[in-house]
N, C-alpha and C positions, 0 to 999 in steps of 0.2 A: 399488398392484399394476400399475397398467396400462402402466407401462415395461417391465414382465417378461412381460406376454402373450405376445410371440413364444416365451419358454420354454417355456412351458405346452405348446406341440404336442409339446414334445421329450420333457418329463419325465414328462407325464403326458397321453398324447394319447388316452386311452380318456374324459377329458371335455372336451377343449380343443374350442371352440367349430368351430374352423377349422383343424384341423392341416395344418401345411405340411410335404410330404414333404421328405428332406433333399436331393433333387436340385434342389429348387427355390430353395433359400436362397440368399443372396448368394454369390455366387463370390469365395472369401477371395483369391485369388489375382490378380483384379483389384481388390480394393478394399484400402484402407486395415487393417494388424491393429491393432484395438482390444485395448485391455487396461486392466484398472483397479488401478492401484497401492496396493500394501498396504505403509505404512511403518511397520517393527517397531520400538522403541525398545528398544536394547540397548545401555545402558551397560556401560560396559568394568569398572566396581565394582559389585558386586552385583545382575547382570541380571536380568531377571523370569524365572522358569520357564518353560521349554516350554507346558507346561500353560495358565498365565496367558497368555501371548502369543495363544497359538491359540484359547482362548475369546474373548478381545479381538479377534482376527482375525474369528472366526466372527460376532460381533456386530457389527463394524464395517462389512463387506462388506454385510449385510442393512440395517443401520441407514442406510446411504447411499441405498438402493434404497427405503425407506420413506419416506424423508425428504419434507416436504412438497414442498422443492425440485424432488424428482424425479416429481411427478404431473403430469399435464397442466396446460399452463399456467406450471409450475414452471420456473426457468432453468435447471435439468439436466435435465429430460424429455428434449429431443432426443438428449443425450448418452448418456444410460442406455438408451433405447429404441434407438439405434442399434447399440450394444454388445449390447445383450440381442438382438438381433435378427440377429445376425451368425452364423457357422456353429458357434463355438464361444465361451463365456463365458472369456476369459482373463483370470488375473490374474498381476500382479507383484510378489512382495515383494524390497523391499528393506529396508538396515537404516540407523538413523539414531541419532546420541548428540548431547547437548549442544546447542551451536549450530545443528547442522542438525537435530536434532529440533524447536528452537523454531522456526526457517526454515519447514519444511513446514507450522506450524500456518497459514500465511498462503495455502496453497495450498488451493483450494475442495475441502471433504472433511467427514467425519465422523470426531474421534476416540472411542474408546472405552477407557475405564480408564487414560487417560495411557499406553497403551501400543502402541497400534495406531490408526494413520490410514489409513483407506480414502479415497481420491482419486477425483473424476469421473473416469469412464473417458473415453479417446480416444484418436487414433493413438498409437502407439507412439513412432513419432518426433519427436511434437512433444510430449514432456512438457516441465514446467518447468524452468529450470536448477537450482532447488532441490532436483528428484525427480533428474534426469540424473546429478547429481555424486554421488547415493547408491550405496554399494556394494551387489551383489545378493549376492554370495558372503558367506561366515562370520556365517549366521545361526544356525548352532547354538547352542544353550546347553544348559546342565544342569538336569535336571528332579528332581521330588522326587516320592513315592508319591501319589498322587491321591486325593482324599476319595471318598465313597462315591457312587454313584450314586442320583439319587432315583429314587422308586417312578414317578413318571409327569413329563410334560414331555418337552422336547426333549434328545436326545444324539445326539453324531457320534461315530460309532466309526471309527477310523483301523483300516486294514488290518494285521494283525498278521503277516503274511506277507512285507511288504515293507519296507524301511528309506526314511523321507524326512528330509531335513533339515528343521528347524524351519520356514525361508522356504516349501521346497514344501509342506509339511504347511498351513502358514498360508492358502497359494492354494486348496489342496483344501477346506478347513474352509468357507473362504469360499462356494466354490461350493456346499458341502451346504447350507449356511445359507439361500442363497437358493432353491436347489430345494427344501429342506424348504419353507420358507414358499409357493411358488409352488404345489405340490401341495396343501397346506393349505386354500389359498384357494382354490383351481379345485376342491376337495372339499366346500366347503361351510362351511370352517373359518375361524378369525380369523388371520391370519400374526403379528399381534402376540404371538400364544402362542408363538411360536418364535424370540422376539428376544435371548433369552439361553441359547443351549444349552448345556451340558457338552460338553466333548470327551474322550473317554476310548481307548484300546487295546483292542478286542474281544478276547474269548478266540478261540482258534482255533475252537473247537466252536459257538460263536455263530456267527462270522463264515462258517463252513463252509453252517452252516443257512440263514442268511440270504441267501448269494450262489446257493444252488440254487435259492432261490423266486425271484431275479430271471429266470428263464427265464418267469415272467409277471408284467411289473411291476405290472398293477392287483392280482393275487392277492397279490404280496408286500405293495404298501401296506397292503392291507384285514387282511391276516393278521397282519404283521409290523409294519405302519407304517414300513416302511422305504424309503427313495429313494436309489439308486447317486450317485456321482460315477465317472465313466469318464475317464480321464486319455487327451490326445490324443498324448503318448507323446514329448514335446518336450525332457524332461529327467526322467533319476534314474530312470523306472518305463517298463515296458516299452506300446506303445498298447493302448488297451482296458480296461489294468487298473482295476479297483476298488480306487481310492484310499480312500475312506471312504465310509460311509453315513450319513445322516442318518436319524432315527428318532424318532416321537413315540409315547411310552412312555403307554400307558393304563391308569389304575386296573383291577383285576382280570382 
C-alpha cells in the first residue's frame, strides 16, 4: 500500500499522517498526464455481462496496486507511486478481443477472471503499441439481473441518477476499489479484505442518504462505511459528479 500513500491524504485526510493540500500537489499542466489502462475483454460472440466486467475491473485495478511488484523496491513501485501522487488517479478503459486480447497479456499488468487486464500506469502518450491500437469506444455490453448483495464485505455502488458506458463505469469502479482499500488500510483494517468487491447500482433512496452524509467524509465512513469517487468531468458526466461509492458492509 505504500505506493498509494499519497492517495490517503485526499480520500481520508482525517487519518493521513501528512495531508497534502490540493494546491501543493503536482501541477498537471506542466507534468505528463498519467493513467492506468484497463483493457476489457469484449468478444463479438457472447460477451461477458457488464456486471462481470465491472467486478473484474475493480478487482484488477486494486490487484495491481497491491501486487508485490508495486511495493517499495518492486519494479512497478515508481510508476504506481508517481501516478497515485498526481492530482487525479486517471484510468482509461479500452476494449480488446481475440488476438488483440492475447497480445496485451504481454504488457506488464494483472489480469482478473480472464476479463480485464489492468496495466502499469504511465504517461498517456507513451502507451505500448499493443494498447494504443485498442479502441476506447464501443464498450457497452448487455447485462443481466445481478445476484444478491452479501450481508458484509465490500460493495461498489453505481450512481442511479446518471448513465455511464461500461467503459466509463469500469474506470470509476477501479477508482473505487483503490479508494476503499486505502481508507480501510489507513483506518487500521486489512486492504486484502476488499480485493473482490461486488458491483451494483444503488437504490435512489440509499444513494441519496449516503451522498447527504458525504458533507462530513469521516462521519460518512464511520456511520455508513462509504467513500466516494468524484469525477473530474472529462467525459460523460459533469465535473464533481459522484459516480460511485465504495462501501464496507459490516455485520449488524
